[in-house]
NURO-134105 format. One record per residue (C-alpha): residue in one letter; y, x, z. Coordinates in steps of 0.25 Angstrom, whole numbers, always signed. Layout:
N
ROSE, a, Y, X, Z
...
//
This chain:
330
ROSE, m, +196, +294, +608
ROSE, k, +202, +285, +597
ROSE, k, +215, +287, +603
ROSE, s, +214, +304, +603
ROSE, l, +208, +301, +589
ROSE, a, +221, +294, +586
ROSE, v, +230, +304, +591
ROSE, i, +224, +317, +584
ROSE, l, +224, +308, +572
ROSE, s, +238, +305, +573
ROSE, g, +240, +320, +575
ROSE, a, +234, +324, +563
ROSE, m, +242, +313, +554
ROSE, l, +255, +319, +560
ROSE, m, +250, +333, +556
ROSE, l, +248, +329, +542
ROSE, a, +262, +323, +541
ROSE, a, +267, +334, +546
ROSE, c, +260, +344, +536
ROSE, g, +264, +334, +525
ROSE, g, +278, +333, +529
ROSE, s, +279, +349, +530
ROSE, n, +274, +350, +517
ROSE, q, +283, +339, +510
ROSE, a, +294, +347, +517
ROSE, s, +289, +360, +511
ROSE, g, +287, +354, +496
ROSE, d, +302, +347, +497
ROSE, k, +307, +361, +502
ROSE, k, +318, +365, +492
ROSE, e, +321, +377, +485
ROSE, k, +333, +385, +492
ROSE, m, +346, +380, +483
ROSE, v, +353, +395, +481
ROSE, k, +369, +392, +478
ROSE, i, +376, +401, +468
ROSE, g, +392, +400, +468
ROSE, i, +399, +404, +453
ROSE, t, +412, +407, +453
ROSE, q, +418, +410, +438
ROSE, i, +434, +414, +436
ROSE, v, +435, +407, +423
ROSE, e, +426, +400, +412
ROSE, h, +424, +410, +400
ROSE, p, +410, +410, +392
ROSE, s, +408, +425, +398
ROSE, l, +407, +421, +412
ROSE, d, +401, +407, +410
ROSE, a, +389, +416, +402
ROSE, t, +389, +424, +415
ROSE, r, +387, +413, +424
ROSE, e, +377, +407, +415
ROSE, g, +369, +420, +414
ROSE, f, +369, +420, +430
ROSE, i, +364, +407, +430
ROSE, a, +353, +408, +419
ROSE, a, +349, +421, +427
ROSE, l, +347, +413, +440
ROSE, k, +338, +403, +434
ROSE, d, +330, +412, +427
ROSE, a, +326, +415, +441
ROSE, g, +323, +403, +446
ROSE, y, +338, +398, +451
ROSE, e, +341, +386, +445
ROSE, e, +353, +376, +447
ROSE, g, +350, +363, +455
ROSE, k, +336, +369, +458
ROSE, n, +340, +380, +466
ROSE, l, +350, +384, +464
ROSE, k, +367, +379, +465
ROSE, l, +376, +385, +457
ROSE, d, +392, +382, +461
ROSE, y, +400, +388, +449
ROSE, q, +415, +388, +450
ROSE, n, +425, +392, +440
ROSE, a, +439, +397, +444
ROSE, q, +446, +396, +430
ROSE, g, +452, +408, +432
ROSE, d, +461, +404, +445
ROSE, m, +459, +415, +455
ROSE, n, +463, +404, +464
ROSE, n, +451, +396, +462
ROSE, n, +442, +410, +460
ROSE, a, +445, +411, +473
ROSE, s, +442, +397, +479
ROSE, i, +429, +396, +471
ROSE, a, +425, +409, +478
ROSE, q, +427, +404, +491
ROSE, k, +421, +390, +488
ROSE, l, +407, +399, +483
ROSE, v, +407, +406, +497
ROSE, s, +409, +393, +506
ROSE, d, +398, +386, +498
ROSE, k, +389, +396, +503
ROSE, n, +383, +399, +489
ROSE, d, +371, +410, +490
ROSE, l, +379, +417, +479
ROSE, i, +390, +418, +470
ROSE, l, +393, +423, +457
ROSE, a, +405, +427, +453
ROSE, i, +409, +427, +438
ROSE, a, +421, +437, +433
ROSE, t, +430, +446, +444
ROSE, p, +438, +436, +449
ROSE, s, +427, +427, +453
ROSE, a, +419, +438, +460
ROSE, q, +431, +444, +467
ROSE, a, +435, +430, +474
ROSE, a, +420, +428, +477
ROSE, v, +419, +444, +484
ROSE, q, +431, +439, +493
ROSE, a, +426, +425, +497
ROSE, t, +413, +432, +503
ROSE, k, +405, +444, +507
ROSE, d, +394, +438, +509
ROSE, i, +387, +428, +498
ROSE, p, +382, +436, +486
ROSE, i, +392, +436, +474
ROSE, l, +387, +440, +462
ROSE, f, +398, +444, +449
ROSE, s, +397, +445, +435
ROSE, a, +407, +447, +422
ROSE, i, +415, +457, +432
ROSE, t, +423, +469, +427
ROSE, d, +422, +479, +437
ROSE, p, +417, +473, +450
ROSE, v, +421, +486, +457
ROSE, s, +435, +484, +454
ROSE, a, +434, +472, +457
ROSE, e, +429, +474, +471
ROSE, l, +418, +465, +470
ROSE, v, +406, +478, +473
ROSE, q, +407, +492, +477
ROSE, s, +400, +496, +466
ROSE, f, +392, +492, +455
ROSE, e, +380, +499, +459
ROSE, k, +382, +495, +475
ROSE, p, +390, +484, +475
ROSE, g, +390, +481, +490
ROSE, g, +396, +470, +497
ROSE, n, +390, +455, +492
ROSE, a, +394, +455, +477
ROSE, t, +387, +460, +464
ROSE, g, +386, +456, +450
ROSE, t, +389, +460, +436
ROSE, s, +400, +466, +428
ROSE, d, +402, +465, +414
ROSE, t, +408, +477, +411
ROSE, h, +400, +485, +403
ROSE, p, +405, +500, +403
ROSE, d, +405, +501, +389
ROSE, a, +411, +487, +386
ROSE, i, +426, +488, +385
ROSE, k, +425, +503, +380
ROSE, n, +416, +498, +367
ROSE, t, +424, +485, +364
ROSE, i, +437, +495, +362
ROSE, a, +430, +504, +354
ROSE, a, +425, +492, +345
ROSE, i, +442, +490, +343
ROSE, k, +442, +502, +335
ROSE, k, +429, +499, +327
ROSE, f, +433, +485, +323
ROSE, v, +447, +485, +323
ROSE, p, +451, +502, +319
ROSE, d, +466, +499, +317
ROSE, a, +468, +493, +331
ROSE, k, +479, +500, +340
ROSE, k, +482, +489, +351
ROSE, v, +472, +481, +360
ROSE, g, +478, +468, +365
ROSE, i, +471, +465, +380
ROSE, i, +474, +452, +386
ROSE, y, +470, +451, +401
ROSE, n, +473, +445, +415
ROSE, n, +477, +455, +423
ROSE, g, +473, +447, +435
ROSE, e, +459, +449, +432
ROSE, p, +454, +462, +439
ROSE, n, +442, +462, +428
ROSE, s, +452, +462, +415
ROSE, v, +461, +473, +422
ROSE, i, +449, +481, +423
ROSE, n, +443, +477, +410
ROSE, v, +458, +480, +402
ROSE, k, +460, +494, +410
ROSE, n, +446, +497, +403
ROSE, a, +450, +492, +390
ROSE, k, +464, +498, +390
ROSE, e, +456, +511, +393
ROSE, a, +447, +510, +382
ROSE, l, +458, +507, +373
ROSE, k, +465, +520, +375
ROSE, e, +453, +528, +373
ROSE, a, +452, +520, +360
ROSE, g, +466, +521, +357
ROSE, l, +470, +506, +356
ROSE, e, +482, +502, +365
ROSE, a, +481, +491, +374
ROSE, v, +490, +479, +375
ROSE, e, +489, +471, +385
ROSE, t, +492, +456, +391
ROSE, t, +490, +450, +404
ROSE, i, +488, +436, +407
ROSE, s, +484, +428, +419
ROSE, a, +478, +415, +413
ROSE, s, +470, +410, +402
ROSE, s, +482, +402, +397
ROSE, e, +490, +414, +394
ROSE, v, +478, +422, +386
ROSE, k, +484, +415, +372
ROSE, q, +498, +419, +374
ROSE, a, +492, +434, +378
ROSE, a, +485, +434, +365
ROSE, e, +497, +430, +355
ROSE, s, +504, +441, +361
ROSE, m, +496, +451, +357
ROSE, v, +498, +447, +343
ROSE, g, +505, +458, +335
ROSE, r, +504, +467, +348
ROSE, v, +488, +472, +345
ROSE, d, +479, +474, +335
ROSE, v, +467, +468, +344
ROSE, m, +464, +462, +357
ROSE, y, +454, +465, +368
ROSE, i, +450, +454, +377
ROSE, p, +443, +460, +391
ROSE, k, +434, +453, +399
ROSE, d, +445, +445, +405
ROSE, n, +441, +432, +411
ROSE, t, +456, +426, +409
ROSE, v, +457, +430, +395
ROSE, v, +442, +426, +391
ROSE, a, +444, +413, +396
ROSE, a, +456, +409, +386
ROSE, l, +449, +418, +375
ROSE, e, +450, +409, +363
ROSE, s, +465, +410, +365
ROSE, v, +463, +425, +362
ROSE, i, +454, +424, +351
ROSE, a, +463, +412, +343
ROSE, v, +475, +424, +343
ROSE, a, +464, +434, +339
ROSE, n, +460, +427, +327
ROSE, d, +474, +421, +322
ROSE, k, +480, +435, +323
ROSE, d, +468, +443, +318
ROSE, i, +467, +451, +331
ROSE, p, +454, +457, +333
ROSE, t, +450, +453, +347
ROSE, f, +440, +461, +356
ROSE, s, +434, +457, +370
ROSE, g, +428, +463, +382
ROSE, d, +417, +454, +382
ROSE, g, +406, +448, +372
ROSE, d, +407, +433, +376
ROSE, s, +423, +433, +371
ROSE, v, +417, +439, +356
ROSE, k, +410, +426, +355
ROSE, r, +421, +419, +358
ROSE, g, +429, +426, +347
ROSE, t, +434, +439, +350
ROSE, f, +430, +449, +339
ROSE, a, +421, +459, +348
ROSE, s, +417, +465, +361
ROSE, y, +406, +474, +368
ROSE, g, +401, +463, +376
ROSE, f, +387, +456, +385
ROSE, d, +381, +443, +386
ROSE, y, +389, +438, +400
ROSE, y, +377, +429, +401
ROSE, d, +369, +441, +404
ROSE, l, +378, +447, +413
ROSE, g, +378, +433, +421
ROSE, y, +362, +434, +420
ROSE, t, +362, +448, +425
ROSE, t, +372, +443, +436
ROSE, g, +361, +430, +438
ROSE, k, +350, +440, +441
ROSE, m, +358, +447, +451
ROSE, a, +359, +433, +460
ROSE, v, +344, +431, +460
ROSE, e, +344, +444, +467
ROSE, i, +354, +442, +478
ROSE, l, +348, +427, +479
ROSE, k, +334, +434, +481
ROSE, g, +340, +443, +491
ROSE, k, +346, +455, +486
ROSE, k, +362, +458, +490
ROSE, p, +371, +460, +480
ROSE, s, +377, +473, +484
ROSE, e, +362, +478, +480
ROSE, i, +364, +472, +466
ROSE, p, +372, +482, +456
ROSE, v, +382, +476, +448
ROSE, g, +378, +474, +434
ROSE, f, +381, +476, +420
ROSE, p, +381, +471, +407
ROSE, e, +369, +478, +400
ROSE, n, +370, +475, +385
ROSE, l, +385, +478, +379
ROSE, e, +385, +474, +364
ROSE, l, +397, +472, +354
ROSE, i, +399, +458, +350
ROSE, l, +408, +453, +338
ROSE, n, +411, +440, +333
ROSE, k, +412, +441, +318
ROSE, k, +420, +428, +318
ROSE, a, +432, +434, +327
ROSE, a, +432, +446, +317
ROSE, e, +435, +437, +305
ROSE, e, +446, +430, +314
ROSE, e, +452, +443, +319
ROSE, g, +452, +450, +305
ROSE, i, +443, +460, +308
ROSE, t, +432, +464, +297
ROSE, l, +419, +466, +301
ROSE, t, +408, +476, +294
ROSE, e, +394, +479, +297
ROSE, d, +397, +491, +304
ROSE, m, +404, +484, +314
ROSE, l, +394, +473, +315
ROSE, k, +384, +484, +318
ROSE, d, +377, +482, +333
ROSE, a, +387, +471, +335
ROSE, k, +381, +456, +341
ROSE, i, +391, +446, +332
ROSE, v, +394, +433, +336
ROSE, g, +404, +423, +330
ROSE, e, +396, +423, +317
//
């Protein structure tokens, strides 16, 4: 009898220990770590703001780095070979999702994998870049946000006529190796022609060539227009220095460049664009396929003027000119 009781008690203790161990294991169970790789073609404020907005949207949705999110941020520094290697690395590391910022980064990522979900942002034309089949139905494993508002270039060119009414020739500096730049310049040239303005083009292949390109515009143009070109914008201060020294009004394709010292643009906040892309990421992490999410656009477009740049570049601003504009550089 005593032996049977001992066996029963021993069995009960083993069961309690097993239950306790199970509860402890359950309590110690870690939340699934989500891995996201980020590839960015070059550093400049617009692309950096896009990345920051993306990360903020993830955090607001409960995905926090070091807790349940692991981010691997890679920057190609404008090197196309490095860009391709980064895409391949992020794929081989088996990330749950890849964010590609700017067209070259997105193209390399799409070429590297057809399985891992890809989100792109700060892209001029994802259809022409062969990232998606259409804006409404992307198809494949990629979707994201375009930074081309349909009216942005047209409105900025119209602003040239408003602020520099005597202008006839407009200098454009761009990297013809960037597909996004080629599209932007094509659209800008069409808008310039409609406005009765002549485009004077200078192409570069590296940021180190930007200063010389800007200097080559002196005496040949009345105004400069800097499109959304990653290579040129990465060295934007070189353009601004020439523009300020020679009193050449300079317009740009994005609002962040105005904050840095160009005179004017019809633009938007790239942080907001990144935030929108981040919300798409949350949908994908919760089970939605990229092919089910239409490509997004900037929602707000506004005239941005830099008052300090106006003074530096010889532009006299009137109250009418400042009306309804967002003013920076005061």
